[in-house]
C-alpha positions as CSV (number, residue, x, y, z in Angstrom):
1,M,-15.4,8.7,31.3
2,I,-15.4,5.0,32.1
3,G,-18.4,3.0,31.1
4,S,-19.8,-0.1,32.6
5,D,-17.6,-2.3,30.4
6,Y,-13.8,-1.9,31.2
7,T,-10.5,-3.6,31.7
8,L,-7.8,-3.0,34.3
9,E,-4.3,-4.0,33.2
10,L,-0.9,-3.9,35.0
11,C,2.1,-3.9,32.8
12,N,5.7,-4.6,34.1
13,V,5.1,-2.9,37.5
14,F,8.0,-2.4,39.9
15,H,7.7,-1.0,43.4
16,S,10.4,-0.3,46.0
17,G,9.8,0.5,49.6
18,Q,10.5,-0.2,53.3
19,V,11.2,-3.8,53.9
20,E,12.0,-3.6,57.7
21,P,10.1,-1.7,60.4
22,G,13.1,0.2,61.8
23,N,13.3,2.1,65.0
24,F,12.1,5.6,65.7
25,F,15.6,7.2,65.0
26,Q,16.0,5.3,61.7
27,R,12.5,6.4,60.5
28,M,13.3,10.0,61.4
29,T,16.6,10.1,59.7
30,G,15.5,8.0,56.7
31,G,17.8,5.1,57.6
32,V,15.2,2.4,57.3
33,K,16.2,-0.5,55.0
34,T,14.4,-0.4,51.7
35,G,14.3,-2.9,48.8
36,I,12.3,-4.0,45.8
37,I,8.9,-5.3,46.9
38,L,7.1,-5.9,43.5
39,K,9.1,-7.1,40.5
40,D,7.8,-6.9,37.0
41,V,4.2,-7.6,38.0
42,S,1.7,-7.9,35.1
43,M,-2.0,-8.9,35.4
44,L,-5.3,-8.3,33.7
45,T,-8.9,-8.2,35.0
46,H,-12.3,-7.2,33.7
47,S,-15.5,-5.6,34.9
48,G,-17.6,-8.0,36.9
49,E,-14.7,-10.3,37.9
50,V,-13.4,-11.3,41.3
51,T,-9.6,-11.6,41.3
52,A,-7.8,-13.0,44.3
53,I,-4.1,-12.1,45.1
54,L,-2.6,-15.0,47.0
55,G,0.7,-15.3,48.7
56,S,2.3,-15.9,52.1
57,K,3.1,-13.0,54.5
58,G,5.6,-10.7,52.9
59,S,4.9,-11.7,49.4
60,G,3.7,-8.2,48.4
61,K,-0.1,-8.6,48.4
62,R,-0.8,-5.3,50.3
63,A,1.8,-3.5,48.3
64,L,0.1,-4.5,45.1
65,L,-3.2,-3.1,46.3
66,D,-1.5,0.2,47.3
67,V,0.1,0.3,43.9
68,I,-3.2,-0.2,42.1
69,A,-4.8,2.5,44.4
70,R,-1.9,4.8,43.4
71,R,-1.0,5.4,47.0
72,V,2.7,4.5,46.6
73,P,5.0,5.3,43.7
74,C,5.9,2.7,41.2
75,K,7.4,2.1,37.8
76,G,5.4,0.5,34.9
77,H,1.9,1.1,33.7
78,I,-1.5,0.7,35.4
79,L,-4.2,1.1,32.7
80,L,-7.9,1.4,33.1
81,E,-9.5,0.8,29.7
82,G,-6.1,1.6,28.1
83,V,-5.7,5.0,29.9
84,P,-3.3,5.5,32.8
85,L,-5.1,5.3,36.1
86,E,-4.3,8.4,38.2
87,E,-4.6,8.9,41.9
88,D,-7.4,11.4,41.6
89,Q,-9.4,9.1,39.3
90,F,-9.0,6.2,41.7
91,R,-10.2,8.3,44.6
92,N,-13.2,9.5,42.7
93,T,-14.3,6.2,41.1
94,C,-12.7,3.4,43.1
95,A,-12.2,2.3,46.7
96,L,-9.8,0.4,48.9
97,V,-11.0,-1.3,52.1
98,R,-8.6,-2.6,54.7
99,H,-9.6,-5.4,57.1
100,S,-8.7,-3.1,60.0
101,T,-11.1,-0.3,58.8
102,K,-13.2,1.0,61.8
103,L,-16.7,2.3,61.6
104,L,-18.2,4.9,63.9
105,P,-19.8,3.3,67.0
106,G,-23.3,4.2,68.0
107,L,-24.8,4.1,64.5
108,S,-27.0,1.3,63.2
109,V,-26.3,-0.6,60.0
110,Q,-28.9,1.4,58.1
111,Q,-27.6,4.7,59.4
112,T,-24.0,3.8,58.5
113,L,-24.9,3.0,54.9
114,S,-27.2,6.0,54.6
115,L,-24.5,8.4,55.7
116,S,-22.1,6.9,53.2
117,L,-24.3,8.3,50.4
118,T,-23.6,11.9,49.9
119,K,-25.0,12.8,46.4
120,I,-28.4,11.3,46.4
121,S,-31.4,11.6,48.8
122,G,-35.0,10.7,49.3
123,Y,-36.5,7.6,47.8
124,L,-33.5,6.8,45.6
125,K,-31.2,6.8,48.6
126,S,-33.4,4.6,50.8
127,S,-33.9,2.2,48.0
128,K,-30.2,2.0,47.4
129,V,-29.5,1.3,51.1
130,K,-32.1,-1.5,51.2
131,Q,-30.8,-3.0,48.1
132,V,-27.2,-3.1,49.4
133,M,-28.3,-4.5,52.7
134,A,-30.1,-7.3,50.9
135,D,-27.1,-8.0,48.7
136,L,-24.8,-8.3,51.7
137,A,-27.3,-10.3,53.9
138,L,-27.6,-7.4,56.4
139,S,-31.3,-6.7,56.2
140,Q,-32.0,-8.7,59.4
141,V,-29.6,-6.5,61.3
142,A,-30.5,-3.2,59.7
143,H,-31.3,-1.5,63.0
144,K,-28.6,-3.2,65.0
145,C,-25.8,-1.1,66.5
146,V,-22.5,-1.4,64.7
147,T,-20.7,-2.3,67.9
148,N,-23.0,-5.3,68.4
149,L,-22.4,-6.9,65.0
150,T,-20.6,-10.2,64.6
151,K,-17.2,-10.2,62.8
152,S,-18.8,-11.4,59.6
153,E,-21.6,-8.8,59.7
154,Y,-19.1,-6.0,60.6
155,R,-16.8,-7.0,57.7
156,R,-19.7,-7.1,55.2
157,L,-20.9,-3.7,56.5
158,V,-17.4,-2.2,56.0
159,I,-17.5,-3.5,52.4
160,G,-21.0,-2.2,51.9
161,V,-20.0,1.3,52.9
162,Q,-17.9,1.4,49.8
163,L,-20.0,-0.9,47.6
164,I,-23.0,1.4,48.0
165,R,-21.1,4.1,46.2
166,D,-20.9,2.0,43.0
167,P,-17.1,1.8,42.6
168,I,-15.6,0.8,39.3
169,I,-12.8,-1.1,41.1
170,L,-13.1,-2.3,44.7
171,L,-9.9,-3.4,46.4
172,L,-10.2,-5.5,49.5
173,D,-7.4,-6.2,51.9
174,E,-8.0,-9.6,53.6
175,P,-11.8,-9.4,53.7
176,T,-12.0,-12.9,55.3
177,W,-9.3,-12.3,57.9
178,D,-10.1,-14.0,61.2
179,L,-13.4,-15.4,59.9
180,D,-14.6,-19.0,60.3
181,P,-15.0,-21.2,57.2
182,L,-18.7,-20.7,56.9
183,N,-18.5,-16.9,57.1
184,T,-15.5,-16.9,54.7
185,Y,-17.6,-18.8,52.2
186,L,-20.5,-16.4,52.8
187,V,-18.4,-13.2,52.2
188,I,-16.7,-14.5,49.1
189,S,-20.0,-15.7,47.5
190,I,-21.6,-12.3,48.3
191,L,-18.7,-10.5,46.7
192,S,-18.9,-12.7,43.6
193,N,-22.7,-12.0,43.2
194,A,-22.1,-8.3,43.8
195,A,-19.4,-8.2,41.1
196,K,-21.7,-9.8,38.6
197,K,-24.7,-7.7,39.6
198,Y,-23.0,-4.3,39.6
199,G,-20.3,-4.9,37.1
200,T,-17.6,-4.0,39.6
201,T,-14.0,-5.3,39.4
202,I,-13.2,-6.7,42.8
203,I,-9.6,-7.5,43.7
204,L,-9.0,-9.1,47.1
205,T,-6.1,-10.6,49.0
206,M,-6.2,-13.9,50.9
207,E,-3.5,-15.7,52.9
208,K,-5.2,-19.1,53.3
209,P,-7.8,-19.7,50.7
210,R,-10.2,-22.6,51.1
211,S,-11.3,-24.9,48.3
212,D,-15.0,-24.0,48.6
213,V,-14.3,-20.4,47.4
214,F,-12.6,-21.7,44.2
215,P,-15.7,-21.4,42.1
216,F,-16.3,-17.8,43.1
217,L,-12.9,-16.6,41.9
218,D,-12.6,-15.6,38.3
219,R,-8.9,-14.9,38.4
220,V,-6.0,-15.6,40.7
221,V,-2.5,-14.0,41.1
222,Y,0.2,-15.9,43.0
223,L,2.9,-13.8,44.4
224,C,6.2,-14.8,46.1
225,L,8.5,-12.1,47.4
226,G,7.2,-9.7,44.8
227,D,7.5,-12.0,41.8
228,V,4.5,-13.3,39.9
229,V,4.2,-17.1,39.8
230,Y,0.9,-17.2,38.1
231,A,-1.7,-14.5,37.0
232,G,-4.7,-15.6,35.0
233,P,-8.1,-17.2,35.0
234,T,-8.8,-19.9,37.7
235,R,-10.2,-22.2,35.0
236,N,-6.7,-22.3,33.4
237,L,-4.9,-22.7,36.7
238,L,-4.8,-26.5,36.8
239,D,-4.0,-26.9,33.1
240,Y,-1.1,-24.5,33.3
241,F,0.6,-26.0,36.3
242,G,-0.1,-29.5,34.9
243,S,1.6,-28.6,31.6
244,I,4.8,-27.5,33.4
245,G,5.0,-30.6,35.5
246,F,3.1,-29.6,38.7
247,P,-0.3,-31.2,38.5
248,C,-2.5,-30.8,41.6
249,P,-3.1,-34.2,43.4
250,Q,-6.6,-35.4,43.7
251,L,-8.6,-34.4,46.8
252,E,-6.2,-31.5,47.3
253,N,-7.3,-27.8,47.5
254,P,-5.7,-26.4,44.3
255,L,-5.6,-22.9,45.7
256,M,-3.7,-23.9,48.8
257,Y,-1.6,-26.5,47.0
258,Y,-0.2,-23.9,44.5
259,L,0.1,-21.3,47.3
260,C,2.4,-23.7,49.1
261,L,4.2,-24.3,45.9
262,S,4.7,-20.5,45.6
263,T,6.0,-20.1,49.1
264,V,9.7,-20.3,50.2
265,D,10.2,-23.1,52.7
266,R,12.2,-21.8,55.6
267,R,12.2,-24.9,57.8
268,S,15.9,-25.7,56.9
269,R,18.7,-24.2,54.9
270,E,18.5,-27.0,52.3
271,R,14.7,-26.6,51.8
272,F,15.1,-22.9,51.6
273,I,17.6,-23.2,48.8
274,E,15.6,-25.8,47.0
275,S,12.3,-24.0,47.2
276,N,14.0,-20.7,46.2
277,H,15.4,-22.3,43.0
278,Q,12.0,-23.9,42.3
279,I,10.1,-20.6,42.6
280,A,12.7,-18.8,40.5
281,A,12.1,-21.4,37.8
282,L,8.3,-21.0,38.1
283,V,8.6,-17.2,37.8
284,E,10.8,-17.5,34.8
285,K,8.4,-20.1,33.2
286,F,5.4,-17.8,33.7
287,R,7.3,-14.8,32.3
288,L,7.9,-16.7,29.1
289,E,4.5,-18.4,28.8
290,G,2.2,-16.3,30.9
291,Q,1.5,-13.7,28.3
292,G,-0.1,-16.3,26.1
293,I,-2.4,-17.3,28.9
294,M,-3.4,-13.7,29.6
295,Q,-4.0,-12.9,26.0
296,S,-6.1,-16.0,25.3
297,A,-8.1,-15.3,28.4
298,A,-8.7,-11.8,27.2
299,T,-10.2,-13.0,23.9
300,E,-12.3,-15.6,25.7
301,H,-13.7,-13.3,28.3
302,S,-17.4,-12.6,28.3
303,R,-17.7,-9.1,29.8
304,I,-20.2,-8.2,32.4
305,V,-22.2,-5.2,31.1
306,N,-24.4,-3.4,33.6
307,T,-26.3,-0.7,31.8
308,N,-27.9,0.4,35.1
309,K,-24.6,1.2,36.8
310,M,-24.6,4.8,38.0
311,Q,-21.5,6.1,39.8
312,M,-23.4,9.0,41.3
313,N,-22.0,8.7,44.7
314,Y,-18.4,9.3,43.9
315,G,-16.6,12.5,43.1
316,K,-15.4,15.5,45.0
317,L,-18.0,17.2,47.2
318,S,-17.9,20.9,48.0
319,G,-16.3,21.9,51.3
320,I,-19.6,22.9,52.9
321,R,-21.3,19.7,51.8
322,V,-18.5,17.6,53.3
323,I,-18.7,19.5,56.7
324,W,-22.5,19.1,56.7
325,M,-22.2,15.3,56.1
326,L,-19.6,15.0,58.9
327,Y,-21.7,17.1,61.2
328,L,-24.7,14.8,60.5
329,R,-22.6,11.7,61.1
330,I,-21.5,12.9,64.5
331,L,-25.0,13.9,65.5
332,A,-26.4,10.6,64.4
333,S,-23.9,8.8,66.6
334,I,-24.9,10.9,69.6
335,F,-28.7,11.0,69.2
336,N,-29.6,7.4,69.5
337,F,-30.6,5.1,72.3
338,K,-27.9,2.6,71.9
339,K,-25.0,2.0,74.3
340,N,-22.5,4.3,72.6
341,G,-25.1,7.1,72.0
342,I,-26.1,7.0,75.7
343,K,-22.4,7.0,76.7
344,Q,-21.7,10.1,74.6
345,M,-24.8,12.0,75.8
346,T,-24.0,11.2,79.4
347,M,-20.4,12.3,79.2
348,R,-21.1,15.4,77.3
349,L,-24.1,16.7,79.3
350,F,-23.7,15.2,82.8
351,S,-20.0,14.6,83.7
352,L,-19.3,18.2,84.4
353,P,-22.5,19.0,86.4
354,I,-22.0,15.9,88.5
355,Y,-18.5,17.0,89.4
356,F,-19.8,20.5,90.3
357,F,-22.5,19.0,92.4
358,I,-19.8,17.2,94.4
359,L,-18.1,20.5,94.9
360,W,-21.3,22.0,96.1
361,I,-21.6,19.3,98.8
362,F,-18.1,20.2,100.1
363,Y,-18.4,24.0,99.9
364,N,-22.1,24.6,100.6
365,E,-21.6,25.4,104.2
366,A,-19.0,28.1,103.6
367,Q,-19.7,31.3,105.5
368,D,-18.5,34.8,105.1
369,F,-15.6,34.8,107.6
370,Q,-11.9,35.5,107.1
371,R,-11.4,31.9,105.9
372,A,-13.9,32.6,103.1
373,F,-11.0,34.1,101.1
374,I,-9.1,30.8,101.0
375,T,-12.3,28.7,100.8
376,K,-13.8,30.5,97.9
377,S,-10.5,30.8,96.1
378,G,-10.2,27.1,96.5
379,L,-13.7,26.6,95.1
380,I,-12.7,28.7,92.0
381,F,-9.5,26.7,91.6
382,N,-11.3,23.3,91.9
383,A,-14.0,24.4,89.4
384,M,-11.4,25.5,86.9
385,V,-9.2,22.4,87.3
386,G,-12.2,20.1,87.1
387,T,-13.3,21.8,83.9
388,Y,-9.9,21.2,82.4
389,F,-9.7,17.6,83.4
390,I,-13.2,16.6,82.5
391,S,-12.8,18.3,79.1
392,I,-9.7,16.2,78.5
393,M,-11.4,13.0,79.7
394,N,-14.4,13.6,77.4
395,T,-12.3,14.4,74.4
396,I,-10.0,11.4,74.8
397,C,-13.0,9.0,75.2
398,L,-15.2,10.5,72.5
399,Y,-12.9,11.9,69.8
400,D,-10.9,8.7,69.2
401,P,-13.4,6.9,66.8
402,Y,-13.7,10.0,64.6
403,R,-9.9,10.4,64.5
404,T,-9.4,6.8,63.5
405,R,-12.1,7.1,60.8
406,Y,-10.5,10.3,59.6
407,Y,-7.1,8.7,59.1
408,Q,-8.7,5.9,57.1
409,E,-10.8,8.1,54.9
410,S,-8.2,10.8,54.4
411,Q,-6.2,8.4,52.2
412,E,-9.2,8.2,49.9
413,G,-9.2,12.0,49.7
414,L,-12.7,12.3,51.0
415,Y,-12.0,15.2,53.4
416,S,-9.3,17.1,55.2
417,G,-8.5,17.2,58.9
418,A,-9.7,20.8,59.0
419,S,-13.2,19.7,57.8
420,L,-13.3,17.1,60.5
421,L,-12.3,19.5,63.2
422,L,-14.8,22.2,62.0
423,S,-17.7,19.7,62.1
424,W,-16.5,18.4,65.5
425,N,-16.5,21.9,66.9
426,L,-19.9,22.7,65.5
427,V,-21.2,19.8,67.6
428,S,-18.9,20.1,70.6
429,L,-19.3,23.9,71.3
430,P,-23.1,23.8,72.2
431,F,-22.6,20.5,74.0
432,S,-20.0,22.1,76.2
433,L,-21.7,25.4,76.6
434,I,-24.9,23.9,78.1
435,P,-23.3,21.8,80.8
436,T,-20.9,24.6,81.7
437,F,-23.7,27.0,82.3
438,A,-25.6,24.4,84.3
439,S,-22.5,23.5,86.3
440,A,-21.7,27.1,87.1
441,A,-25.3,27.6,88.4
442,I,-24.7,24.9,91.0
443,I,-21.7,26.6,92.7
444,Y,-22.2,30.3,91.8
445,P,-24.6,30.9,94.7
446,I,-21.8,30.0,97.1
447,L,-19.4,32.5,95.4
448,G,-21.7,35.4,94.7
449,D,-25.2,36.6,94.0
450,I,-26.6,34.7,91.0
451,S,-29.3,37.4,90.5
452,E,-26.4,39.5,89.1
453,S,-27.0,38.0,85.7
454,M,-24.0,39.6,83.9
455,D,-21.5,38.5,86.5
456,Y,-22.8,35.0,86.4
457,L,-22.8,35.0,82.6
458,Y,-19.1,36.2,82.5
459,F,-18.2,33.6,85.1
460,C,-19.7,30.9,82.9
461,L,-17.9,32.1,79.8
462,A,-14.6,32.0,81.6
463,L,-15.2,28.3,82.6
464,W,-16.3,27.6,79.0
465,S,-13.1,29.0,77.7
466,C,-11.3,26.5,80.0
467,Y,-13.3,23.6,78.6
468,I,-12.6,24.6,75.0
469,Y,-8.9,25.1,75.6
470,A,-8.4,21.8,77.2
471,E,-10.5,20.0,74.5
472,Q,-8.4,21.5,71.7
473,Q,-5.2,20.7,73.5
474,A,-6.3,17.1,73.8
475,I,-7.2,17.0,70.1
476,A,-3.7,18.4,69.2
477,V,-2.0,15.7,71.2
478,M,-4.2,12.9,69.8
479,M,-2.9,13.8,66.3
480,F,0.4,12.1,67.2
481,V,-0.5,9.8,70.1
482,K,-2.7,6.8,69.3
483,N,-3.1,5.3,72.8
484,G,-5.8,7.0,74.7
485,L,-4.3,6.4,78.2
486,I,-0.9,7.9,77.1
487,A,-2.6,10.9,75.5
488,A,-4.6,11.5,78.7
489,I,-1.6,11.3,80.9
490,F,0.4,13.6,78.7
491,N,-2.5,16.2,78.6
492,I,-3.0,16.0,82.4
493,Y,0.8,16.4,82.9
494,I,0.9,19.6,80.8
495,T,-2.3,20.9,82.4
496,C,-0.9,20.4,85.9
497,I,2.2,22.4,85.0
498,Y,0.4,25.5,83.9
499,I,-2.2,25.2,86.8
500,M,0.6,25.0,89.4
501,L,2.4,27.9,87.7
502,A,-0.4,30.4,86.9
503,S,-3.5,29.7,88.9
504,G,-2.4,32.0,91.8
505,V,-3.9,29.5,94.3
506,L,-1.3,26.9,94.8
507,R,1.4,29.5,95.0
508,S,1.2,33.3,95.1
509,Y,2.8,35.2,92.2
510,K,4.8,37.1,94.9
511,G,6.9,34.0,95.5
512,F,8.0,33.6,91.9
513,E,11.3,34.4,90.4
514,E,11.1,37.0,87.7
515,W,11.3,34.5,84.8
516,L,8.6,32.3,86.3
517,Y,6.3,35.3,86.8
518,Y,6.7,36.3,83.2
519,L,6.1,32.7,82.1
520,T,2.6,32.9,83.5
521,Y,1.7,35.4,80.7
522,I,1.8,32.6,78.1
523,T,-0.7,30.4,79.9
524,H,-4.5,30.3,79.5
525,T,-4.9,29.7,83.3
526,R,-3.5,33.0,84.3
527,Y,-6.2,35.0,82.5
528,A,-9.1,32.7,83.4
529,S,-8.1,32.5,87.1
530,L,-7.5,36.3,87.3
531,F,-10.9,37.0,85.7
532,M,-12.9,34.6,88.0
533,H,-11.1,35.8,91.2
534,R,-11.5,39.4,90.2
535,S,-15.3,39.0,89.5
536,I,-15.9,37.2,92.8
537,F,-13.6,39.2,95.2
538,K,-14.6,42.6,94.0
539,Q,-18.0,42.2,95.8
540,P,-18.5,44.4,98.8
541,N,-19.4,41.5,101.1
542,F,-15.7,40.7,101.3
543,N,-14.9,44.0,103.1
544,I,-13.5,43.5,106.6
545,L,-14.9,40.0,107.2
546,P,-14.9,38.8,110.8
547,Y,-12.8,35.9,111.9
548,S,-15.7,34.2,113.5
549,I,-19.0,34.9,115.2
550,S,-17.2,35.8,118.5
551,E,-14.3,37.7,117.0
552,N,-15.0,40.7,114.9
553,C,-12.0,42.1,113.0
554,T,-13.7,45.6,112.8
555,A,-13.3,46.1,116.6
556,I,-9.6,46.9,116.3
557,T,-8.6,48.3,112.9
558,N,-5.0,47.4,113.2
559,L,-6.0,43.7,113.4
560,I,-6.4,43.8,109.6
561,Q,-3.2,42.4,108.0
562,T,-2.7,42.9,104.3
563,S,0.2,42.1,102.1
564,S,1.3,45.8,102.3
565,N,0.9,46.0,106.0
566,L,2.8,43.2,107.7
567,N,3.9,43.6,111.3
568,S,4.4,41.5,114.3
569,N,1.5,43.1,116.3
570,S,-1.1,42.2,113.7
571,N,-3.7,39.4,114.4
572,S,-3.0,36.7,111.8
573,N,-6.6,35.6,112.0
574,C,-7.7,38.8,110.3
575,R,-5.4,38.7,107.3
576,Y,-7.4,40.5,104.6
577,A,-9.2,43.7,104.9
578,N,-11.1,43.1,101.6
579,G,-11.0,41.3,98.3
580,K,-8.5,43.7,96.8
581,A,-6.0,42.9,99.5
582,F,-6.4,39.2,98.8
583,L,-6.0,39.7,95.0
584,T,-2.9,41.9,95.6
585,E,-1.2,39.2,97.6
586,R,-2.0,36.3,95.3
587,F,-1.7,37.8,91.8
588,T,0.9,40.6,91.8
589,Y,4.6,40.5,91.4
590,K,6.8,41.0,94.6
591,H,7.8,44.5,93.7
592,F,4.3,45.7,92.8
593,T,3.0,48.9,94.5
594,G,-0.2,50.7,93.7
595,D,-3.9,49.9,93.1
596,I,-4.4,46.6,91.2
597,Y,-7.8,47.8,89.9
598,L,-6.0,50.6,88.0
599,T,-3.7,48.2,86.2
600,G,-4.6,46.7,82.8
601,E,-3.7,43.2,84.0
602,F,-6.7,43.2,86.3
603,N,-9.1,44.5,83.7
604,P,-11.9,42.0,83.5
605,E,-12.7,42.6,79.8
606,F,-9.0,42.2,79.0
607,N,-8.7,38.9,80.9
608,I,-11.9,37.3,79.5
609,G,-10.9,38.4,76.0
610,I,-7.4,36.9,76.3
611,S,-8.9,33.7,77.7
612,F,-11.1,33.2,74.6
613,A,-8.2,34.3,72.4
614,F,-6.2,31.3,73.7
615,S,-9.2,29.0,73.1
616,V,-9.9,30.3,69.6
617,G,-6.2,30.5,68.8
618,I,-5.6,26.8,69.6
619,M,-8.7,25.9,67.5
620,I,-7.3,27.7,64.5
621,F,-3.8,26.2,65.3
622,N,-5.4,22.7,65.2
623,K,-6.9,23.3,61.8
624,F,-3.5,24.0,60.4
625,L,-1.9,21.2,62.4
626,Y,-4.3,18.6,60.8
627,L,-3.4,19.9,57.4
628,I,0.3,19.1,57.8
629,P,1.2,15.9,56.1
630,L,2.6,13.4,58.6
631,P,5.1,10.7,57.9
632,S,3.5,7.4,56.9
633,Y,4.8,5.6,59.9
634,I,2.7,7.9,62.1
635,T,-0.5,7.8,60.1
636,D,-0.3,4.1,59.4
637,K,-0.6,3.2,63.1
638,F,-4.0,5.0,63.3
639,R,-5.3,2.9,60.4
640,E,-4.4,-0.4,62.0
């Protein structure tokens, strides 16, 4: 077990990886160009110190953080208090924060920090939250929504989410990126105070350091194309470079001056060659003399010992505990009166009923004449299609922040995709069930007798299965597609295909070729549509409906025209004798003969069961899908 007084040391670390983005085909076939990114990197840092890794773009700063975090393979030794630092140990006791890390919208600052603590509760938890907010200068915005924070406040909150868990080592990727000078100074000074107060080793990267942050940096590492130009205390920086013939001019920012000295000049071929030779000489000079600087600094270091440091918030939580915390996090983002919470509540509870109310306006005047077969079948079709599309819309809009957060936190080993989906489903299922039942109550009086409670209940369940299926389909697509618009278009395109194929409304099954007819069996729409049509058109009020008030089809029996009784003398206005005739025409194969109610395909229990089997099946499929390790070039784009 690591105490509050420790040393992190990197010895002769090499790392190779992808040096060019490459196209999709190259990444799939493994043809992306690779090379050495870090070359013989050695550095030392202690508890309570802030170490800055400086270098131009492409120097290897981010790669060095990934190496320390044990997220990429490397050669060499990474030692924490003389013991190799393993990936599991880093996940359990340390943290890495990217500047692109996203927080869940809709939560306040206090809620976000509170939900980050998983192993303590009560007074100790609230005290810790208040303490960290005070340390990060966030007390004044404690109840402010995350989405309304300034860049500086948001960046400090992202850091606080990890700092509140008392990490041994905190790695920060460009914590001052895109901040103005005043907020840059504020963030670095806060990090320096936090490192001293909590005894945490903080290692951060910076691309353009300002002179006013120099006093807050205990150590600095200069990288150039993976080579170490300098790694040691900032107090020795000026003396070292002065001793080798590169003194810093007066009134110059030493951090930036030596960063420029450690950067290849690409403005011309001559400057490129000259700067390359100069940097190679600096690297070789430090390789020969740098160990002495590091050793002398180690003996002079006055270690920060924090006897009150308790890493009670790290470690592996049980599966049930993880799911419960994720469940609470989702609920907290919904049940608040801020903009994002109102948006989520509105979309979950009211988008579907509003659509069904619009349907009611269009279909409310429908009467029980012959055209009622087409009218009410169209209403069922529109209800089913609207449920599919609104479910997709809600999922695309609401699931995206949780997916982004998952891809960021999964690298830290906090939870799996299956845990996220299970907690999402625990929230989503009741939030989809309530509006589905309310929506069905709006249109069901047009279709049948709502007093028949069991028929109404089963009709609602069929619609609910449509909502669940479309939601899970959207979640599956969003595992691979980052852009919400593209994911929505792809989902709608797939949905339109199986709606056109299997709904039985846009085209009768009798017109299908044999292979198309059998293709309908693998769609959810077939079973949901069959069940809802069967439950509505079985009613006796569809028997021998008149064409209009003035024309009664019962006056001449041969006016009734069914799919099995087509002749030129029949009155086309009186097409269907009853609901069975309509179902026979729309949902049977062209060679079918017999009574549809005696076939298993029209069994209502069978169809509702298969509808839910599709919905539950795709839920289970998604659990396994999110457990499959994806290539890094797919997962990385979700973390950007």
